[in-house]
N, C-alpha and C positions, 0 to 999 in steps of 0.2 A: 293666040294659037287655037286650032280649031279641033273640037274634043270628036272623035269617031262615033259613026252612030251605033249604039247598044242593041244587039240582038240577042235576046235573051234565047237562053240553051234550055230549051224543054226535053226534059226525061234524057239528061245526058250521062248520067249513071244508067248500069244495067237494072232489071228491075229487082234484083236480089240484093244489090246494094242501096236500094231507097228506103225510106221510112215511109209506113202505112200509117193513114190519118182514117180511121174509121168513125163514122159520123152519121149521125140519123138521115136517111136520104127521103123521110119524109117531112122534114122540118124546115120551113122557108128561110129562118133566121141561121140555120146551119149552112144551107146551102150559100146565103151570103157571106157568112166567116171562110167556109171553103173557098167561094170566089176570090177574097181578098189574099187568102195563103197562097191561092196559085200565083196571082200577081207579086207577091213577095217571094215565091219561090224560084227566083231569077237562076239558080243553078240546078233544077230540075233533081232535088232530092227528097223530094215526098210523092207520093202516090195517095190518092184521095179514094177511100172506097165505102160504099154506104154499109150500113151493118145487115141491111135486108138482102143484100146480094147473097144468091144461094151457097154461093163457096165461101162464105166466110165463116160458117161454124166450123167447118171440118178445116180449115187454114188457121185458125186461130182459136183453137178448140180450149185453150186455157183460160180464156176471159167469159164468163156467164153470160149468155144472152141478156140476161134481166140486167148487167153491170154495162153490156153496150148500149142498152135504152136510156140508162141513165145519164152518160156522159160520154165525151170524145175520148177515143184512146188513140194513143200514138204508140207503134210496134216498130222497133228498132230491126235492121237486118237480124241481129243474133237473137231475137225473141224478146228483149227487153221491154216493159211495155211501161206506159206512163198514164194516167186517166183525169178529165178534170184538169184542176190547176196544175197539176204537175204534168200533163200534156203541155200546156200554155207555156210552162217554163222550158220544157224541151224543146219546143218551136221555136222559142227564143234563143236558144243555146245554136240552132240548126240555120235558121234564116238569116241572111246579111243584115246587117244594122242592128240585129235583135239582142245585141250583149247589153245595152243599158237597159231591159225589162229583164234579162236575167239578170244582171246584177242586183236588181230592186229585190229579186226573190231570195237575195241572200241577205237582206234587212232583216233583224229580229222581228218576230209576227205577220212579216207582209206576207208569209205563204199562209198560215193559217188566215190570217183575213180573205187571200185570194181562194182558198178550199171554201170557205163561208159565204163569199159572195158568187161564185161558180156553183157552189149547189143551189143557192135561191135563184139565180137566174134559170137554171136545168128546171127546177120544179116549177117554175113559173112558165116556161114557154108552152106548155099545153095550153093554161089560161090566155097565151098571147096570140093563140092563132094556130099553133103550131100543133100536130097531132102526132103521135108516133103509130105509124100505120106502114103497112108493107108497100114497096115501089111496086107501081103499075108493072 
């Protein structure tokens, strides 16, 4: 039996129904992760926006700018917001095949460890060649 060709549906949801991933547009590591997430997002449920975008402060006024600079944020259409490892957990819930990772976050102490690992990676990204800077 022949499998039909898969055609990813990009932006299949209206913009108001998609989740927004706020990331550091001046960080190469962040761009690599965004690239991976774009490929994983076969249903088109995510929009990606660097926190340096001029419209971000007004659109996401409840997130302090220094918080955006410290970690990735995922914002739901209703305004619910997750950051750091919590954002990774939410992405696992949203993306196809992410359920094993989402389940892993339910194991006692995993979330706490994930938060610590995320903070360590976020702190060291500037020493690994990433700089928080405005977009050109």
